[in-house]
PAKOLMI-260043 format. One line per field, with one value per residue (C-alpha): chain; residue number from 1; x, y, z. Coordinates in steps of 0.1 Angstrom, whole numbers, always signed. Example, Ala and Ser with C-alpha at 12.3 -4.5 7.8 and 13.67 -1.06 7.14 Angstrom:
BEGIN
chain = A; A
resi = 1; 2
x = +123; +137
y = -45; -11
z = +78; +71
END
This chain:
BEGIN
chain = A; A; A; A; A; A; A; A; A; A; A; A; A; A; A; A; A; A; A; A; A; A; A; A; A; A; A; A; A; A; A; A; A; A; A; A; A; A; A; A; A; A; A; A; A; A; A; A; A; A; A; A; A; A; A; A; A; A; A; A; A; A; A; A; A; A; A; A; A; A; A; A; A; A; A; A; A; A; A; A; A; A; A; A; A; A; A; A; A; A; A; A; A; A; A; A; A; A; A; A; A; A; A; A; A; A; A; A; A; A; A; A; A; A; A; A; A; A; A; A; A; A; A; A; A; A; A; A; A; A; A; A; A; A; A; A; A; A; A; A; A; A; A; A; A; A; A; A; A; A; A; A; A; A; A; A; A; A; A; A; A; A; A; A; A; A; A; A; A; A; A; A; A; A; A; A; A; A; A; A; A; A; A; A; A; A; A; A; A; A; A; A; A; A; A; A; A; A; A; A; A; A; A; A; A; A; A; A; A; A; A; A; A; A; A; A; A; A; A; A; A; A; A; A; A; A; A; A; A; A; A; A; A; A; A; A; A; A; A; A; A; A; A; A; A; A; A; A; A; A; A; A; A; A; A; A; A; A; A; A; A; A; A; A; A; A; A; A; A; A; A; A; A; A; A; A; A; A; A; A; A; A; A; A; A; A; A; A; A; A; A; A; A; A; A; A; A; A; A; A; A; A; A; A; A; A; A; A; A; A; A; A; A; A; A; A; A; A; A; A; A; A; A; A; A; A; A; A; A; A; A; A; A; A; A; A; A; A; A; A; A; A; A; A; A; A; A; A; A; A; A; A; A; A; A; A; A; A; A; A; A; A; A; A; A; A; A; A; A; A; A; A; A; A; A; A; A; A; A; A; A; A; A; A; A; A; A; A; A; A; A; A; A; A; A; A; A; A; A; A; A; A; A; A; A; A; A; A; A; A; A; A; A; A; A; A; A; A; A; A; A; A; A; A; A; A; A; A; A; A; A; A; A; A; A; A; A; A; A; A; A; A; A; A; A; A; A; A; A; A; A; A; A; A; A; A; A; A; A; A; A; A; A; A; A; A; A; A; A; A; A; A; A; A; A; A; A; A; A; A; A; A; A; A; A; A; A; A; A; A; A; A; A; A; A; A; A; A; A; A; A; A; A; A; A; A; A; A; A; A; A; A; A; A; A; A; A; A; A; A; A; A; A; A; A; A; A; A; A; A; A; A; A; A; A; A; A; A; A; A; A; A; A; A; A; A; A; A; A; A; A; A; A; A; A; A; A; A; A; A; A; A; A; A; A; A; A; A; A; A; A; A; A; A; A; A; A; A; A; A; A; A; A; A; A; A; A; A; A; A; A; A; A; A; A; A; A; A; A; A; A; A; A; A; A; A; A; A; A; A; A; A; A; A; A; A; A; A; A; A; A; A; A; A; A; A; A; A; A; A; A; A; A; A; A; A; A; A; A; A; A; A; A; A; A; A; A; A; A; A; A; A; A; A; A; A; A; A; A; A; A; A; A; A; A; A; A; A; A
resi = 1; 2; 3; 4; 5; 6; 7; 8; 9; 10; 11; 12; 13; 14; 15; 16; 17; 18; 19; 20; 21; 22; 23; 24; 25; 26; 27; 28; 29; 30; 31; 32; 33; 34; 35; 36; 37; 38; 39; 40; 41; 42; 43; 44; 45; 46; 47; 48; 49; 50; 51; 52; 53; 54; 55; 56; 57; 58; 59; 60; 61; 62; 63; 64; 65; 66; 67; 68; 69; 70; 71; 72; 73; 74; 75; 76; 77; 78; 79; 80; 81; 82; 83; 84; 85; 86; 87; 88; 89; 90; 91; 92; 93; 94; 95; 96; 97; 98; 99; 100; 101; 102; 103; 104; 105; 106; 107; 108; 109; 110; 111; 112; 113; 114; 115; 116; 117; 118; 119; 120; 121; 122; 123; 124; 125; 126; 127; 128; 129; 130; 131; 132; 133; 134; 135; 136; 137; 138; 139; 140; 141; 142; 143; 144; 145; 146; 147; 148; 149; 150; 151; 152; 153; 154; 155; 156; 157; 158; 159; 160; 161; 162; 163; 164; 165; 166; 167; 168; 169; 170; 171; 172; 173; 174; 175; 176; 177; 178; 179; 180; 181; 182; 183; 184; 185; 186; 187; 188; 189; 190; 191; 192; 193; 194; 195; 196; 197; 198; 199; 200; 201; 202; 203; 204; 205; 206; 207; 208; 209; 210; 211; 212; 213; 214; 215; 216; 217; 218; 219; 220; 221; 222; 223; 224; 225; 226; 227; 228; 229; 230; 231; 232; 233; 234; 235; 236; 237; 238; 239; 240; 241; 242; 243; 244; 245; 246; 247; 248; 249; 250; 251; 252; 253; 254; 255; 256; 257; 258; 259; 260; 261; 262; 263; 264; 265; 266; 267; 268; 269; 270; 271; 272; 273; 274; 275; 276; 277; 278; 279; 280; 281; 282; 283; 284; 285; 286; 287; 288; 289; 290; 291; 292; 293; 294; 295; 296; 297; 298; 299; 300; 301; 302; 303; 304; 305; 306; 307; 308; 309; 310; 311; 312; 313; 314; 315; 316; 317; 318; 319; 320; 321; 322; 323; 324; 325; 326; 327; 328; 329; 330; 331; 332; 333; 334; 335; 336; 337; 338; 339; 340; 341; 342; 343; 344; 345; 346; 347; 348; 349; 350; 351; 352; 353; 354; 355; 356; 357; 358; 359; 360; 361; 362; 363; 364; 365; 366; 367; 368; 369; 370; 371; 372; 373; 374; 375; 376; 377; 378; 379; 380; 381; 382; 383; 384; 385; 386; 387; 388; 389; 390; 391; 392; 393; 394; 395; 396; 397; 398; 399; 400; 401; 402; 403; 404; 405; 406; 407; 408; 409; 410; 411; 412; 413; 414; 415; 416; 417; 418; 419; 420; 421; 422; 423; 424; 425; 426; 427; 428; 429; 430; 431; 432; 433; 434; 435; 436; 437; 438; 439; 440; 441; 442; 443; 444; 445; 446; 447; 448; 449; 450; 451; 452; 453; 454; 455; 456; 457; 458; 459; 460; 461; 462; 463; 464; 465; 466; 467; 468; 469; 470; 471; 472; 473; 474; 475; 476; 477; 478; 479; 480; 481; 482; 483; 484; 485; 486; 487; 488; 489; 490; 491; 492; 493; 494; 495; 496; 497; 498; 499; 500; 501; 502; 503; 504; 505; 506; 507; 508; 509; 510; 511; 512; 513; 514; 515; 516; 517; 518; 519; 520; 521; 522; 523; 524; 525; 526; 527; 528; 529; 530; 531; 532; 533; 534; 535; 536; 537; 538; 539; 540; 541; 542; 543; 544; 545; 546; 547; 548; 549; 550; 551; 552; 553; 554; 555; 556; 557; 558; 559; 560; 561; 562; 563; 564; 565; 566; 567; 568; 569; 570; 571; 572; 573; 574; 575; 576; 577; 578; 579; 580; 581; 582; 583; 584; 585; 586; 587; 588; 589; 590; 591; 592; 593; 594; 595; 596; 597; 598; 599; 600; 601; 602; 603; 604; 605; 606; 607; 608; 609; 610; 611; 612; 613; 614; 615; 616; 617; 618; 619; 620; 621; 622; 623; 624; 625; 626; 627; 628; 629; 630; 631; 632; 633; 634; 635; 636; 637; 638; 639; 640; 641; 642; 643; 644; 645; 646; 647; 648; 649; 650; 651; 652; 653; 654; 655; 656; 657; 658; 659; 660; 661; 662; 663; 664; 665; 666; 667; 668; 669
x = +128; +139; +177; +190; +216; +251; +275; +299; +326; +307; +274; +290; +309; +276; +261; +292; +291; +253; +245; +223; +188; +175; +202; +177; +180; +216; +218; +197; +185; +176; +165; +186; +202; +239; +259; +227; +217; +187; +194; +197; +224; +230; +248; +254; +274; +298; +331; +346; +339; +366; +343; +307; +287; +251; +232; +197; +173; +193; +225; +212; +224; +260; +282; +311; +292; +286; +312; +307; +333; +346; +339; +348; +339; +331; +304; +301; +283; +277; +254; +238; +225; +193; +183; +148; +117; +105; +139; +148; +183; +207; +242; +270; +291; +324; +336; +371; +368; +365; +330; +304; +268; +238; +222; +189; +193; +189; +173; +150; +117; +101; +107; +97; +68; +81; +96; +116; +140; +153; +148; +129; +137; +107; +95; +63; +37; +12; -5; -16; -50; -46; -31; -59; -55; -17; -20; -47; -41; -40; -29; -20; -25; -58; -74; -93; -72; -88; -67; -78; -48; -48; -28; -37; -31; -56; -81; -97; -89; -101; -125; -95; -81; -53; -41; -62; -48; -41; -67; -95; -85; -86; -123; -135; -113; -123; -160; -157; -134; -155; -187; -170; -159; -121; -99; -69; -56; -23; -9; +13; +38; +36; +74; +88; +96; +103; +84; +46; +49; +70; +39; +61; +85; +115; +121; +143; +129; +129; +120; +96; +59; +54; +46; +19; -7; +5; +29; +42; +17; -11; -1; +0; -36; -45; -31; -47; -81; -81; -71; -100; -123; -107; -87; -50; -26; +0; +26; +46; +83; +111; +144; +154; +165; +165; +165; +194; +182; +212; +198; +191; +212; +229; +267; +261; +297; +310; +310; +291; +281; +246; +248; +270; +301; +300; +270; +266; +253; +245; +223; +189; +188; +151; +142; +171; +178; +206; +207; +215; +248; +235; +271; +276; +266; +256; +233; +217; +210; +197; +171; +162; +159; +135; +113; +113; +106; +73; +63; +73; +70; +40; +23; +21; +7; +28; +50; +47; +83; +84; +103; +119; +129; +150; +169; +174; +188; +220; +208; +174; +165; +202; +226; +258; +261; +286; +280; +282; +311; +296; +291; +253; +229; +215; +224; +235; +239; +203; +190; +209; +195; +159; +164; +178; +150; +123; +140; +144; +107; +94; +114; +107; +72; +49; +18; +33; +35; +60; +47; +70; +62; +83; +75; +97; +97; +125; +123; +113; +101; +76; +97; +109; +144; +172; +159; +140; +136; +111; +83; +48; +31; +40; +20; +7; +20; +16; -21; -25; -9; -28; -61; -59; -47; -78; -105; -91; -97; -129; -151; -152; -115; -114; -120; -85; -71; -91; -60; -51; -77; -68; -30; -26; -40; -9; +15; -7; +7; +44; +41; +16; +0; -18; -40; -33; -49; -28; -22; +3; -25; -43; -15; +8; -18; -32; -66; -89; -100; -134; -121; -100; -133; -145; -179; -203; -208; -231; -209; -179; -197; -210; -175; -159; -184; -177; -139; -141; -161; -136; -108; -126; -134; -99; -74; -52; -55; -71; -59; -77; -66; -89; -115; -118; -143; -168; -156; -137; -136; -105; -69; -57; -45; -22; -28; -66; -91; -112; -143; -166; -196; -197; -210; -243; -247; -266; -241; -210; -227; -237; -201; -193; -222; -208; -174; -191; -209; -179; -159; -188; -190; -152; -150; -182; -175; -142; -146; -135; -104; -93; -78; -61; -27; -36; -44; -78; -88; -100; -114; -124; -157; -153; -122; -124; -155; -135; -161; -186; -158; -174; -157; -171; -152; -156; -139; -134; -125; -100; -107; -145; -149; -176; -177; -193; -199; -187; -198; -184; -198; -171; -191; -220; -242; -272; -270; -303; -302; -265; -254; -231; -218; -220; -210; -241; -278; -304; -315; -288; -292; -278; -255; -245; -253; -234; -265; -286; -305; -289; -255; -267; -277; -309; -319; -318; -338; -331; -360; -351; -318; -326; -302; -313; -305; -277; -242; -223; -186; -175; -198; -227; -254; -263; -276; -291; -285; -293; -261; -267; -242; -209; -219; -209; -228; -218; -240; -244; -251; -278; -267; -248; -259; -233; -227; -223; -194; -177; -144; -149; -140; -110; -122; -131; -165; -173; -201; -230; -223; -225; -233; -262; -282; -272; -283; -313; -319; -283; -284; -257; -245; -251; -221; -205; -192; -175; -177; -190; -228; -229; -237; -233; -268; -280; -310; -309; -313
y = +315; +295; +292; +257; +250; +260; +232; +242; +220; +220; +208; +182; +169; +167; +146; +124; +118; +111; +144; +159; +143; +162; +157; +166; +202; +200; +175; +171; +199; +232; +264; +294; +326; +329; +359; +376; +346; +323; +286; +253; +240; +203; +182; +145; +120; +99; +94; +68; +86; +99; +125; +136; +160; +170; +166; +176; +197; +228; +216; +192; +163; +172; +157; +181; +214; +212; +192; +191; +202; +176; +189; +176; +141; +126; +151; +169; +202; +226; +257; +257; +292; +291; +257; +257; +239; +213; +205; +168; +158; +130; +127; +113; +93; +80; +53; +40; +15; +44; +36; +63; +56; +80; +80; +95; +118; +98; +129; +138; +154; +143; +117; +111; +87; +52; +38; +72; +74; +110; +132; +165; +198; +206; +237; +232; +259; +240; +257; +234; +236; +209; +229; +218; +181; +181; +198; +175; +141; +112; +77; +66; +31; +39; +53; +33; +27; +9; +9; +4; -8; -1; +0; +32; +18; -10; +4; +24; +33; +59; +51; +44; +20; +44; +56; +83; +115; +119; +147; +126; +96; +118; +126; +91; +74; +98; +94; +56; +52; +77; +58; +25; +42; +36; +60; +56; +45; +28; +33; +7; +18; +56; +62; +62; +28; +16; -17; -19; -56; -48; -31; -2; -23; -18; +19; +42; +75; +76; +113; +114; +104; +82; +102; +75; +96; +132; +157; +161; +189; +166; +142; +169; +177; +140; +140; +174; +163; +131; +151; +174; +143; +131; +103; +96; +87; +61; +50; +18; +26; +2; +9; -28; -31; -15; -27; -34; -10; +8; +43; +38; +35; +3; +7; +44; +55; +25; +1; -7; +26; +25; -14; -36; -46; -83; -100; -122; -90; -68; -89; -105; -135; -141; -105; -97; -65; -49; -44; -10; -6; +5; +10; +41; +74; +88; +58; +61; +98; +92; +68; +89; +120; +101; +92; +128; +142; +122; +130; +167; +179; +157; +157; +119; +105; +74; +49; +11; -2; -31; -64; -55; -91; -91; -61; -75; -109; -115; -151; -140; -164; -173; -201; -182; -154; -135; -134; -102; -92; -113; -144; -139; -135; -101; -72; -48; -19; -23; -24; +8; +25; +16; +29; +61; +64; +60; +84; +111; +107; +108; +140; +159; +147; +142; +123; +103; +65; +41; +5; -25; -55; -78; -115; -130; -129; -103; -88; -51; -41; -16; -9; +27; +32; +28; -2; -15; -6; +21; +13; +26; -7; -41; -62; -94; -119; -148; -139; -137; -171; -189; -173; -181; -216; -221; -207; -226; -259; -278; -270; -307; -305; -271; -287; -300; -266; -247; -231; -212; -185; -183; -185; -148; -139; -154; -129; -101; -76; -83; -57; -32; -51; -43; -72; -71; -90; -74; -78; -105; -129; -126; -130; -157; -184; -179; -169; -143; -143; -155; -185; -195; -203; -239; -249; -236; -199; -192; -210; -190; -157; -166; -178; -146; -124; -143; -141; -103; -99; -120; -97; -65; -77; -90; -66; -48; -22; -33; -34; -49; -49; -34; -56; -79; -55; -67; -103; -102; -138; -136; -128; -93; -82; -52; -44; -39; -21; -39; -58; -32; -48; -73; -45; -47; -83; -89; -112; -91; -58; -75; -81; -44; -33; -55; -39; -5; -15; -31; +1; +21; -1; -2; +36; +41; +18; +23; -13; -24; -3; +14; -18; -30; -33; -40; -73; -60; -54; -90; -115; -150; -164; -197; -205; -243; -255; -271; -297; -271; -247; -218; -189; -163; -133; -98; -67; -41; -4; -5; +31; +28; -10; -9; -41; -59; -96; -115; -150; -169; -201; -214; -243; -246; -260; -242; -240; -232; -221; -222; -216; -187; -178; -141; -118; -96; -101; -85; -82; -81; -65; -74; -48; -69; -103; -115; -136; -105; -103; -71; -88; -118; -141; -158; -134; -158; -143; -143; -156; -141; -124; -121; -139; -169; -178; -203; -197; -213; -217; -199; -169; -161; -160; -178; -166; -187; -175; -189; -192; -194; -215; -197; -166; -141; -120; -87; -82; -52; -58; -40; -10; -23; -16; +4; -26; -51; -74; -84; -94; -129; -116; -96; -61; -39; -24; +5; +29; +17; +7; +34; +7; +17; -4; -2; +30; +25; +37; +37; +55; +61; +97; +116; +117; +85; +70; +36; +40; +68; +69; +43; +45; +18; +9; -5; -21; -58; -70
z = -105; -74; -73; -65; -39; -50; -61; -32; -17; +16; +2; -21; +10; +29; +1; -1; +37; +39; +55; +28; +28; -2; -29; -56; -45; -55; -84; -115; -138; -122; -140; -128; -139; -141; -154; -164; -186; -180; -184; -167; -144; -147; -121; -118; -97; -118; -99; -121; -155; -177; -193; -189; -211; -213; -246; -255; -276; -267; -285; -312; -290; -297; -270; -277; -271; -233; -215; -177; -152; -128; -92; -58; -46; -80; -91; -124; -133; -161; -167; -202; -212; -232; -220; -204; -192; -216; -231; -233; -223; -213; -200; -223; -198; -208; -184; -175; -204; -229; -239; -240; -229; -229; -195; -182; -152; -119; -104; -133; -124; -156; -183; -219; -225; -231; -253; -254; -225; -222; -192; -194; -177; -156; -137; -116; -115; -94; -64; -36; -19; +8; +37; +61; +51; +55; +89; +103; +86; +111; +102; +138; +150; +167; +136; +109; +78; +49; +17; -19; -39; -76; -108; -126; -160; -156; -132; -160; -196; -221; -249; -272; -246; -239; -205; -188; -175; -138; -136; -151; -130; -99; -102; -112; -85; -57; -65; -64; -34; -14; -23; -11; +21; +19; +38; +15; -19; -26; -61; -79; -104; -104; -105; -140; -155; -190; -191; -186; -176; -146; -131; -121; -99; -121; -117; -137; -124; -87; -86; -115; -119; -149; -181; -190; -173; -177; -162; -127; -121; -134; -107; -80; -91; -86; -50; -42; -54; -34; -4; -9; -7; +25; +9; +18; -11; -6; -32; -37; -35; -46; -29; -31; -67; -101; -137; -161; -188; -204; -200; -163; -131; -142; -144; -145; -150; -168; -138; -106; -89; -75; -72; -52; -73; -63; -80; -49; -33; -62; -86; -83; -105; -101; -112; -135; -115; -96; -59; -44; -26; +9; +20; -2; +13; -21; -28; +6; +1; -34; -19; +11; -11; -34; -5; +8; -26; -28; +7; +7; -29; -39; -5; -5; +28; +29; +11; +10; +8; -16; -10; +23; +30; -2; +13; +48; +39; +20; +12; -1; -30; -35; -25; -34; -9; +13; +51; +69; +92; +120; +98; +96; +67; +76; +54; +81; +57; +44; +80; +88; +57; +66; +102; +88; +63; +90; +114; +88; +76; +112; +118; +86; +76; +106; +97; +69; +72; +59; +55; +50; +28; +49; +46; +74; +112; +113; +147; +154; +119; +135; +166; +166; +154; +164; +185; +155; +118; +126; +101; +108; +98; +83; +59; +78; +53; +78; +83; +45; +38; +66; +58; +21; +28; +50; +27; -3; +15; +8; +38; +49; +56; +73; +107; +105; +97; +123; +139; +107; +115; +152; +150; +140; +174; +190; +174; +162; +187; +180; +151; +139; +110; +78; +66; +29; +1; -26; -63; -56; -47; -80; -106; -120; -121; -86; -99; -84; -47; -58; -76; -46; -28; -32; -45; -71; -80; -51; -26; -39; -36; -1; +10; -3; +16; +48; +42; +37; +69; +88; +74; +83; +118; +125; +142; +118; +91; +58; +22; -8; -44; -71; -87; -57; -42; -68; -69; -102; -115; -136; -127; -129; -164; -162; -199; -198; -176; -149; -161; -148; -165; -136; -113; -132; -120; -88; -70; -79; -70; -37; -28; -36; -14; +14; +11; +13; +45; +60; +55; +70; +101; +104; +105; +125; +154; +173; +185; +150; +148; +180; +194; +163; +180; +216; +234; +245; +209; +204; +228; +217; +228; +211; +191; +195; +176; +148; +142; +130; +116; +135; +153; +176; +191; +204; +189; +215; +219; +247; +258; +263; +265; +238; +218; +189; +185; +154; +144; +114; +99; +75; +61; +36; +65; +79; +117; +133; +169; +172; +208; +216; +251; +256; +285; +286; +289; +268; +232; +205; +171; +137; +123; +93; +79; +48; +39; +34; +1; -9; -8; -29; +0; +10; +37; +67; +96; +133; +153; +187; +197; +234; +257; +277; +313; +318; +306; +278; +269; +300; +296; +319; +292; +261; +227; +200; +164; +129; +108; +71; +51; +45; +64; +90; +115; +132; +162; +185; +222; +242; +262; +292; +328; +347; +370; +342; +348; +315; +331; +317; +282; +293; +300; +329; +335; +312; +302; +281; +245; +218; +192; +168; +144; +107; +89; +66; +31; +16; -18; -43; -43; -75; -97; -86; -118; -124; -162; -183; -179; -152; -115; -88; -75; -42; -59; -68; -103
END
């Protein structure tokens, strides 16, 4: 039995002064032996309470049997002989007003399945097998990162429409994600929460995986298995606010404790939630300890921090607010907390990434702390808004919005971006990504395929929400599994095969990922053909100079012999065409992909290509002569290209299962 840290004056002082980054090793429920007796030591922070006792299975929930001792700095503790793993418990907290409320343990490792709200004493027996993965994982800015975002409760369900266990989900998800070629998964709503409809964003258990899918050790198995398949696991993490549920953190010791006391800082009216008080050392350590527990104890590869803008701005979604000491609207305490978080993670958990969902132009989000906030990556919310606004337009009007697909290139190197098409874009009446596309069913499918290719060939890491990889036509429903039957239909399966090929090319060719955050990573060939709504550009590996050519036709007009200016002579080859029959297109053929003499659009050679309606092409250049001069597109001379034609004969690996008894197929219907 591992003994917890002692409840000493020095350690409690470290926690009270923000100098103990793993407070869960001190507070909460810990199995231990004291005076020769086995039991559980309970410890909690409640500085304003008049009285605290622990109640549970071990004392018939009798609040008089195990009163807790008031310790230094507002902490309470008690050792309960005979209590053990599996026992449910809560704290009876009597506030200054004399009212007693039963509270779940803020540091609980396990919770009861909702609607029950008690904490459970937990002792892990899991043995990890991912030492090699943890030592070698690399999520640096020059690596390919392609993220499949999912909600476990609605990705797949059991035959009785009940939640599946983490262990069963691990195998099915790993098979599917590996087949699609993603590098990572991002899980919504894994931390314990009372209300399914919050999708996991109103958290009561910041240290506990939700009991909906099993035990903490079941979740460790889930992570371990995905690591064994080469898949990184990211979690959504919500340090910006917490729910008002009576058993949770709200008014924990009879009044504001974890939250700011003034509702102008401490309450989100839009979400009916409380805002953490980032000026209290114990609150800051509670949150940093939560992040470290997931990264260190559960071997999580990264956290996506939810709603960072709501933390950074005192006037976020409110008209009644209190300026900071300088008269500004920035929450200086929240910014200091985020810097501390990212510095601690970088020091203690090498290889882990912290990603910000930050929707404003706040400066230095991915600049290393203390000069910036220190995040690894930031969601490109501007790119998302501009891109969706463009593709939702009737194609006849896109010529007037041509800049929406080029403007991102103006600022793309100001931060390290993730291009995210997340769950937020397919809820609350927004419709699915497919239904955002104008036109009939075929035009929508073709437009979606082109949009995805634009996304995968644009600098930045990738994230796509579940169901959109097979062109789900309806909005996401958190209370039912995905409509997997669509993958039996030719057009929907074609989009899924396209995503698979885009992921494969993205990982195979450094030109598509190595320069994600450098100026040399993209060079426009023609960004000005608004009349035809076409775009052509090069994606480049800055190290080798190797490049690929991408052409987009964003209208339902067939363009035969469309002229491109290119930097290199020779015969080009098609790596991917979104109009290929296997994806659901017509299979438009290229007559001749050899360059012609005479330059075009500032390039020394011209290439004529056939552009199907609503389509994209990814072309590989011929091997470059050593003396080739491609300075006109912003790169020095480099060795011959390593680009290869697309691999033939893709087959579904045995055992890949989307539903029981089903396998994704490369064959058309």
